[in-house]
N, C-alpha and C positions, 0 to 999 in steps of 0.2 A: 566547491559542494558540498556540504553538510545533512541536509536533510537526503536520506538513501532511496526510500522507498515509502508508496503513500496504498492504501488499501484500503477503499468501499466496500468491496465482495458485489457490488449491486452488480455485475458485469460479467459475470460466470454463474457455474455449480460446480466450477473443479478448483480444490485447493492444489491441486498439482500444478494446475497450470499456472496459477500466480508463484510459482517458484514455492509452495510449503512441501516439507517432506514428513517420512518418517510418522505417517497420518495414523494414529489410532483413537475411533470415537469422531472425529471432527467431521464438519461438512457444513458449507455453505447454506444457509437457513432464509428463509422468506416468513419467517414462524416473530418472529421479534427484530427489531432496528430500528437505527438510533437515529440515523440519514440512511433517504433513501429505501429499497423496499427488501434491504439482504444484512445478514451479519452476520457472521462466521460461530457457529453453534460448536462447544464440547462440548458429549457426554460419558459418561463413566460405562465404558464396554472392554473389558466386563466391571472393573471396578476402578477403571483408571484410563482418562480423555488424554492425548497428546498430542502435539504437531511441533515441527519447527519449524523457524524460517531462519535460513541462512541469511550471514552477510558478510560483508568483508571485514575482515579481522580490524580489531582496533582497539586500541589505549583507552580513547574514549568513546563513549556510550551513550545512545540516550534510547529513548521508547515514551511512546505515549498514547493510551486507545480508552476508549467508551466501556465499558465491562459494566453486566448484568448477573446476578444470583439469584437463581431460581431457590433456593435452599443452601446453608453451608450445617447442616444437621448431619454430627463425623464426618465433616469435608475439609478436606484443606483444597484452596485453590493455588495455582504456581504462576510466576510469570519469573522465567529461569536466563538468566542471562551465561549462557552457555556452564562451564562448572568454574563458573565467579563465584557467583549470589545467586538467590531463590526469593522472590516478593511470595508471601504465603499471608492466607486469611487460619486465624485464631479463631476456630467455629467455638469456643466457649467465653474467651471474651469480645469476640468482632473486632479485633486490633489487627492491623497489618503488622507481620516481623520478618523481619532477614538475616538470613543464615547464609552463611559458608559453607557450601556444598561438595563434594567430591566425585572421581570423574564421572559415576553416577547418576549426577544429581537428588544425590542424596541429601539431605540436611546433614548440617555437620555441630556447626555454634550458631547459637544467635546474636547477636552483634548489636541490634538495633529493635525497636516497637514503637508501634506510635501509639496513641493513648485509646485506652478500651474504649468501645463502641462505638467505633469510625465506620466501618459497616452497616451499609443495608439492603436488605432485601429487594428484586419487584420493581427494581427501579435504576434509571441509567446512571453511573460515574463516572470519575475522567479519574484515570489512573496518568503519570508521569514519572519517569526514573531515569535519574542521569547517573553514570558510575566511572568513576575511574577508579580499576580497580590495581594496588597496588602494595606491599606488604607494612611500609610504614607510613606514606605519608599520601594514603590514596582517601577517594572521596564518593560520597553516596548520598543523595538524596533522593526521597522522592514527595509527591506534591498528590491528595484525595481532594478531588473537585475545587482544584488553585489553591489547594493550600496545602504548604508546605508541613506534615509530619513526623518525616526522618529528616536528622541532619547530622551526617556519619563522617566523620574522618578519623586516620590513623589507617589501620589492617582489611581494607576490602578487598578480598580476595579469597578464594579456597583453594584452587589445585592451581588458578590460570592467574597472569595478571594481564589478560587481555581477553575482548568478549568477539566472536566469530558468527553471532546468531541468536537468536532470542527460542525459546520452548517455552507455548501454552500447557498447562496440563490441570487438570482437577481428577479429583480422586474422591470414591464417596459417594458424592451427591447426584443427583438427578442432570443439572447440565449449565453453563456458564454461556453467553453471548458477547460477544467482542465484534467490535464495530472501530470506524474510523485512525484504522489503527498507522501510524507515521514512527518510520524509523530514523533515525541520525546518528552523526557521530560529532568527535567535536574536532573535524577537520575542515578549515575555510573560513574566510570571512566570514559568512554569514550562520543564523541555524545551527551555534553550535552545542546550542544545550534548548530540551525543548520548548514546546511553540507554544505552550499557554492550548488552555480550549480548543479544537477545530477540528473541522469538520472534512472530511471527504467526500468532493459533490462529482457523480460518477455526471457526466455529460456529455450523450448521448447526439449524434447528428441529426435536425428534423425539418433539411430544407439545402437545394443544391447549390453548388457552389462555384464558382471562378472557370472549372475546369474539372468532365467527365468525361475521361477517356478510358474509362476501363467499360466494358460493357456486364450491364445486371444482366441477370437473371428472368426478371419481368421489372417493366415498372420502371420507375426511378432510379438512379443511383443508390440517393441517399436510404430511400425506402428499404433497402436489400441489407441496408446495417445498422439499423437504428433500432433494434431491438433491446432491451432489458433483461436481467434475469440471465438465464440460460442462453448462448448462443444459439442462430438456427442457421444450421449448415449446409441447409437444402436451400437459402437465399445467400447469393453471394455478388462481387463484382469481378470481372476475371479481364486480365491482356496479355497476350501476346509479344506485349512492345516497350523495349527496354525505353523507359525516360515515361511510360506513361503515368500519369497522374491524375488522380479524385482529389475535388478540393467540396467540402460541406459546412453548407450555413449549421451552425451548432448551438442546441437549447441556451440559452443566457441562462450565466449562474443565481441561483437564489441570494435574497436578500443584501445585508451592505456589511462591510468589514474590509478587513486584510487578506490579503493572496499570498500564502507563503508560496508556493510554487505550481506549476502545471507539471500536468506529464499525460503525454501520449499513450496511447497505450493500441495497439495494433494485433490484431489478432489475422495470422495471413497461414498460408499452406500453397505447396507446388503438387504439380498434379504431370510431370516429367522429369524424366532424369536429368545432371549436371547442377551445376552449382545457379544459386538468384539471391539478390539480398534487396530487401524492400527499405526504406526510411520515410521519414515521416515527414512531411512538409505543413507549412503556416505559410497563411496566405493576411500582411495586412496592406490597409491604406494609409498613406499619412496622412492624412486631414483631410478634411471636409472640402477643399478645394478640389479636388480630383487627382493629382498626385499620381504619378506613378507607381503602383503598388510593387509591393518589394517582396519574395516569398523568401523564406528560409528553410533550408534541405537538413534535417539533423541528420547523424549518424548512420550507416547501415548497419545491417543487424542480416545476420542468413534468414533462410525460408526453408524450409523442412519437409519433408512428406505428410507428416499429419500438422493440423491446427495448434499453433501455438503461439502464446502471446510474445510481443519483444515491446516493452517500456522506453521512452524518453522524460527526466526529469529532468525541467529547468526552473528553478528558483528566481531569478533573472531573467527580461527578456530579452529574445536575442536579436529582436531590431532599436531595445533603449540599452541596456546593458544595464536595468536599474530593476528594481523589485517591479512583476507586471499589477495592472491595475486591475476593476472588475469591467473595466468597459474597454479597456483593451482586448480582455480573456473575451468580451464576448461581442465585440464587433470583427474578431479573428477567424479567419477561415482555417482547417483542420481537413488536412486527408493527410495520403502517400504514394508515391512514387515508387516505381517497379528499377533495377538499377541491373549493372550486370552486364554481361557480352553476350550471352549464350538466351536464345527465345523460347519460351514455354509459358505457361499459363499461372498464373499466381491471382489465387483469390482476399480477400481483406474485405478487413471493418475496420473501424475507425473509433477511440475513441478518447476524452481528454479529463483529467481531475484538477 
């Protein structure tokens, strides 16, 4: 599995809940977005905004995202692959530049740059970065709106030779917006380089599914977990029964194209002592002839006392072993079930990207 994480920012107002750390001036924003209703906004508070997204260590790493610059007057915008390299905007030439970095992410040596006048303001652009950091045989390339503008081989390292995450930052300007963020690495049979221009679509429930074993706070169980944007913790579904399962019909994916991966996202909490786990489930009817439906139960994740997200990313369909089709995603029901041996209430919400 080469795709590691996907972010639409449409199902939360908390970057910390999504796994981002070391937040300085970053927040979920509904002011501007490329896909859906929200994006991640970085502001200069007081002079530099910065946020980290840790990842598993990898010697081959890639990231792609949409980015919108409000201004670049006396400003440098960064995407830093830990202490390996940093990609920034030169505010005088409007070019992308690649620099090696030190332990504190300061730029040390410029090793590559794009043509001048590349970067535009006030519009969404798409950036892809692939990195194999090494002292002599390293690789780094950057694509801007699908066009390769940097292609570097040789010494592509700062003080490190592996990537453990990405840092987004802005200095000296008003704000930058990020959307449709996808991280991956070069490990696995598929998706070992950036995917090209892609969107991360948030898909909430819109109908009851084949199982409704949790108790909603009111109304039908899918209506309590279908919010977009800020999760509403006053509405939820709960159960005290081991093995209880909720399934939901989901909004259809929009448009046409390739489904690179499906990622389930469950937001859950427990309200009693002891341990509890929750796992995603997917229901698929084999064909239109009414064959017995199949249920896929994903890996278990611990449920804690505070509301928290757990994700399960599937580049391939667990039913077919090949890439998802749009029809397969749209026809499936998604949900969750309780695991473990102790009994107490778990509340949960479900979404699929």
